[in-house]
N, C-alpha and C positions, 0 to 999 in steps of 0.2 A: 917592710918597706910598705906604707899604703899609698897608692894610688886614687885620684879619681879625676872625672874629665865629662864636662861638657862642653858645648858649641855659644861663640857672639857670632857679630858680620864686623866684617873690616867694610864703609864704602870708601867708593873712588868718582865722588862724584855723584851719578844715581844708580851705580854700578858699582857689584864689591863680590865678594866671594867669604863662604864662613869660614867660620875659624875654631880650632878646638882647642877649647882650655884645660892644661893638665894642670893637675898637679901633686905632688909626689911629695912626701914627710920623708925623713931620711935621719941617720946619723951625722950627726959633725958639727959644726959652728952654728950653735943657735941665730935664726933670720933668714928673710925673705928676700930666694933671689928669681929675678923678673928676666927670661931671656924670650925672646923671640921679636928682635928687630921692633921695640916699643918707642913712640916718640917723650919730648917729653915729661908732657901732662899723663902718657898711660904710666911712665917707670914713678911718676909720684901717688899714682893709684896706692900701689905698699902701705903708705902714710893713711888716706881717707879712707882705705877697709881694717885695716887698724883698728883705728879711731872706731869705726862702725860697731865692727864683732864686739869692742870692749863696751859702748855703749847701747849695744841691744845685748848685755847679759849672756853673754860666749865667750868662752874661754878661749884664747891665741894659744894657737899650737908652739912650747918655747923649744922648738926642735931645727931641726935647716931643711928649711920650703924651698922645693924649688915653683916658679909659676911657665912652665911655660904653652906659650904662643904656635899654632900650627898652622897654615904654614911656617918655617921658620926665618925663610930666605925674604918672603914676603914686608914690608916694612906697615906697622900700626900704630892708628896715631887717635887718640881721646882721650875722652873718661865715660865712652860709654862701657869697657869693659869690667867698670870696678865691678861691679853687682853679682857678674860672672869668677870674677877671682876669689870674691866673697863667701860667694857660695860652692865650689870645690873645691877653695882651701875650707872650708868646713867638713866638709865631706869627708877628704883623706882625712880629718882628722876625730874623722867616724862621727860626727855632734848628728849628720844626718845622716842616713842612706846611700850609701854611692849611687846605686840605682837610680833614684829618686830624681836627680839633677842628669842622667848622662843619656833621657835623650832629648833635654831642653835647648833651645836656642833661646838665650838669657841676656840681654840690656840691658842697660841703666846707669845712673850717677848713684853715687852713694854722696851723703853729705856725713858728717861725720856724727849726729845722731845718730845716724843708721836711717832715715828718711832714703824712700828712692827715689832722686828726683828725676824729670825727663827730661828728654835726647830731641836733637832735630834729627832727622833720616827715618826714623822710623820704620812707614810704610815704603819706601825704598832698601832697608833693612833686613825686613822678613819678605818680603817677594822676593828677593834673593836665596832667604832660608827655605821657603818652599819649594822652589825650584831646584833646591839645591835635597829635599826629600821630609825636609822637620816638621813636623804635625804639631807642635807643642811651644808657644811663644812663652815667656818672661819678660812683661815689659813695664817700665814704670804706671800708674793708677791717673794718674793727669793725658800716660799716653794711649791707654786703653782706645780709646773711642778708635784711635787712627791706625790699631791695627787691628782691631775687629774690622777693617775693610776687607780685608786682605781673605780674598776664599778661602777654603778647605785649611781652617787652621783653627785651635783652640791656645786661647789669649788668659794667661791666668795676667791681671792687676795689681801689680807687688806698690802697695804707699810704703811701707816703713823693710827691713831688710828682719828684722821681730817678726813678722806678720807673714813671711813667706818661707822662711824655718817651720811654724809652724801647721804651713799649706802643708808642706812635704812633709812634715812628722805624725800628719794625723791628728792634731790637737787642734783644742778651736783656740778664733784669730785671737790675737791682746785688745783691749780698749781700744780705739778710734781715739784719736791725736788728732785737734785739729795742727791744721797748718799754721806755724809762723811765717812763712811770706809764701807769696804770687807763687806756684808754681809752673813754671814759664818755660823753654827750653832757652841754653844761655842762658838763662840770667837777666834778661830784660823783664822790664815790665808790662805787663800786659796792655794792652794797644787797645782801649775804650770800644765799642761796638759802633761800627759805621754810622750815621744818620742821617748821613745827606738826602735830599728827597729826588726820589728816581726820579732822573731825568728821557726825555722826551722827542722823538724825532718834528711834533708837530710843535714844540719850544724856537723852533729858528725860522724865523721869517724871512722869505723871500727867498731866493736861493734853489731856486727849481731842478736848474743843470746840476746842483753840486748834491742836490736830493737822491738825485738819478742817478748822479757816480756811485754813492754809498751807496745803493739799493743790488747794483752790478757786482761790485766790488763784495756785501754780505752774501750774493747767491753766488759769485763764483769762486770767494778769496782773493782776487785779487787784487793789488798792490795799489796807494791812493799817491798822487800830490796834487795838494793846493797850493796856489798861489793866490796872491790876493795881499791888500793896506788890511790894516789890524781895525779889527773891531767889523770885518765884511761875516764873521760866519764859520771859518776856519776849525778852530779850538771848537766848537758849537759843534760842529758835525763829525768829527773824528771824535769826540766824547759818545758821540749818539750812535756810531759805529756796533756797539756790543749788545745793543737792547734789540739790532736785526738777527744777527745771530739765532741762533735753535741753541738748547740745553747741549752740557756734553753728552757723547754717549759714553757710558759705562769705561771701556779701555779707555778711551781718553782723560776722563777725570779721573781713575785715577794716578795716568803718566801725567798730569799736573800736576795734581796733588802731591805726586812724589819728587816735583820738584823744592816744592815751596818745601817741602816736608825736610828737603839739605838747609833749603836757604833761611827756615824757621820762619816763613813769611805766612803760614796759617791763619787765615781770620778764627781769633776768637771762639769756640763752639762752634765752628763750621771745619769739623774732622775731615770731610771731602770738599773737594772743590766742581762746584756739577753747571754750572754759566764761566762761560768764552772770559778769563781773566782780561786788563786792560791796566796795557803800563807806559808810563809818559817821562821816560830819564830825562833829567834837565841839561839844559847846551852846554853846559859847564865839566858835564858830564868824560870821563875816560872811557880810552879801548875797553880794558877789563869791566870795568861798569858797566858796558854794553853787551860784551858776550864772554866775561865769566874770564874767572883766573884765581889767582893767590899763591899761596909758595908750599913746596911740598906737594901732601895728599891733602890739605887741608882749600879743596880748591871748591867757589862757589861759583854756582851760575848766575850769568849777568841780566840785564834786562829784556836781550832776545829768548833768552828759555823763562824766565819771570813769566814774560810776554805768550811762552807757547800754547798751539791752539785757538788764539784769542787776538786781541790789538797789540801790537808796536806803535805808540803813535811818536812820531821826534818833531815835534813841537820847535821854531824858532830852528830850524834845520842851517841855514847859511848862518847860524852864530857858533855851531860846534868845529871845533879847533877843524884847522885844516885833516883832511887824513881821516878825522875820529871815526865818519860812517862808511867809511869805506867797509873796516873792520864786518862791516853788515854784508859786504857778497856773497860771502860763503853761505853762509848760514838761509839766502836768497835762494839760493842755489838747491843746496840740502840738505835744507830742513833740519841740520843740528849741528852744533858745533862742540868741534877737537879742537882741546886744550890740551898739551904734550908736555910732560914734566918728565926727570933723571926718574920716578919712581914712574913711570906709568903713564896711558891718555883717557884722562875723561871723556864721557862724550855727556853733553848736553843737549835732549831734544829742543829744537828752536823753528817751528810749522810754523808762523803768524802770518799774519795778515799788517803791513807795512803804510802807512800814513802822515807823508812827510808835508810839512805845512811851513811856509816862508812867504816874506815880507818880498815885494818883486826890488826895494834899492835897500842901503840904510840908511836915508831919511823917514819911510815908511807913510810917505806923505797919502794922506784917505785919494787923494786927485791924483793923474798924473799932473794934470795941468798946473800942481801948485810944487813937486820935484822939483830939490834943487840942485838933482844929482847929476853928474857928467853924467854922459852916453860909455863913454871908458868907466866911471866907475860902478854904473849900473852890471858891467860885464861881468867888471870884477868880481861884486857879490854878488853874480847869481853862476856863475860861476865857481864857487866854493864850494857847490854840488858836481860831483864829480860826471863826467859823461857815462859810463861804465852803471855807478850807480842806481841812474838816472835813465837807464837803458834797461832794467829788470825792476822798472814802475810801468805798469799798464794803464793806467787811469793818470791820466796830465790834464787838470781844470784850472784857468783862473779864476777866477770869485771876485767880482762887484760888488761893492754896497749894496746894501738893498732900497730901494725905494723909498718915495714918503707914504706912497700909496701900499707899499708895502711891509712895510715896520705897523701901519696903526688895521689895515687892515685881512694880512694874511692868515692869521691866527684859525680867522672861519675858514680857512677852506682848507690849509694842512693837514695833512695824513700824518693819524699818528705810528709810533713805533709799532703800536701791535696789527696793523693795518698795513703794511708795509713787511714786518716780519712773517704773515702767511703767504703775503707775494713767495718771498724769500726761500721760505718752508717746501712751498710747493715748487719753484724752480731748483730748488737740490735736492729730491725725490726724483726727479725726471733724470735730473741728471745723474743719479746712483743708479737706475735704473738702465738709463747708459749705459750705466758705467761699471750696471753687475758683475762681468764677467774678468773685470779685468782690478790689479792694485789698488784703482787709483777711485777716489770718491766726489772729488770737485773736478772743474773746468782746467786750473787752474795747476793743479799735479802731473795734468798726461803731460808727458813727455815729449817733442816736438817729432822725432821720428814716428813713433803711435799717432802723433795728429796728423801728421800727414800722408799717414800711409793708412790712416784706417777710418778720419774724420775730415775729411776736406771737402766745403762746399760743393756745388756746384762749377762752372767754369764762367758761369754768367755773373756770380754772386763774387767770385776769384777777382772779378775786371778790376777794382780798385788798388789792391793789392799788388796784383800783376805790373802796372802802370806808378804804384809806390816803388817796389822795385825796380825798375828799366829805367824808372828818371836819379833815383841814388837816394831818396828820403826815404827809406825803409828799409834796416838792414834782416839777416835771417833770422835771428833771435827776435824782433821784431816785430816778425811774419806768423812767430811762432803766437806768442802773444795777442797780438791782433785776432788771434781764430780764435783762440782764446776765450776772448771777450766775444767775441761776434756769438759764440756755441752758448753765452751765458745770456745777450742777448734774447737770443731764441729763445731761450728754456726759460726766460721771465715773460717770453712773452706765447709762451706754450704752441712751438712750435716744432718739425720734425727734426730741422735744419739750417740753418741759416741762412737767410735771403739776401740781395745786395745791399739793401739798409739798413743789414745787421751789424753788412761785413764792414758797408759806408760809414756810420757808427761809433764800429768800434776802434777805424782807422781815425776818425777825426780826434776821441779819446786820447788814441797815442798820442795823436800831432799834438796835439794841447789846446784843440779847436774847441772843446763842447760838445753834445751829443745833439 
């Protein structure tokens, strides 16, 4: 009996486990038998592997072949095991030295002609592999740039099975062959590069309070709710929040890239996402579209995770189906989405800044005097956003249409995104220094008990909050959120702690009364 072994990775969400891929050639009825709980796509790999081996000029072992995927009790799915199966099978047949593939982790899908096709999820898969001690990886050539983001890992980019075998045999590589089709994950056509002009906060005319609320949100990671008629600037303001945020740090960039790698949404030619993402689902989106889902182990991240470390913009929030937005309540509190299935529980990070935008009524009249909606209809429309969801929003602001003077002359005085981003960066640095001995990096992340124990302002500054608690207009959760915003306002003003004006401004934003 001839035995060979290599390794691959099985993913569940952005997490997974290393799989030992073993092949044994024994006497018996000729044929290939795949064991280890493969799904349909993986079971079909025997036909892809057979054709790829033949078309690569190699001989198929006409004997009884058993390919085992260990741990055998864990279900495996997908075509990313093709290359590992082909390699270990040829090693068992001694077409390549078995020791040459024993220390590798191998990921890739095979075409019938022997080409190695790219697959989604390379970055999180290799992060799992390195934690398990793997130091050399074989990936599709099209995924090589993404794989090289993983530290302390040697990456071999394979364009064809024949070329990979040449590397393992210490032979010269075969002649380069042109790709007959775009090599992109999931067989989807390559997206054209994004040629949209860069947006800037200076483009927004008027809306001084909206700009101020946006700056506070960027500095502290606070959630926002804009209410107002169409055309008043809700969407323009929301789209410009990412321009105020600093670039992602290395760990955060890898985390965000891993999510988009699993979803197959990495921008072309950009293996590492370095800027905060912006995601805006349509109001017809379902619950799985917001938080992720799928059948079996083919779980995909939703909008909440695709906006991780960035901005989730919920436009026309009142038009979403009743209760759909409430699935965001858990991610808003925990910073992650957990999806439970019979095969296991997938965890997707989902720590984002949420912006809600809605019209005040169904008719969406530009002026309240022109509104034709009955008071009961307005209340019903506004109640489509549940109280528990709005209770998790720190800043609420009702916007009005810009005046004629603002529309004509405001551009001469409006601050650009770069100017505001400098203040935001300075405020974040001040917050980071204050929280240096804690696991938190922004005011919005500080838990309520710690906030009240270690970061409570003076009694004079707290008087407005005490009055609101006394008359019942503010809840305990609301008090914590007001304190977080007050600290952010103080950081923007370069003060050591919030004063009465900072707390009053934060309370006014909490109540939807502006700054």
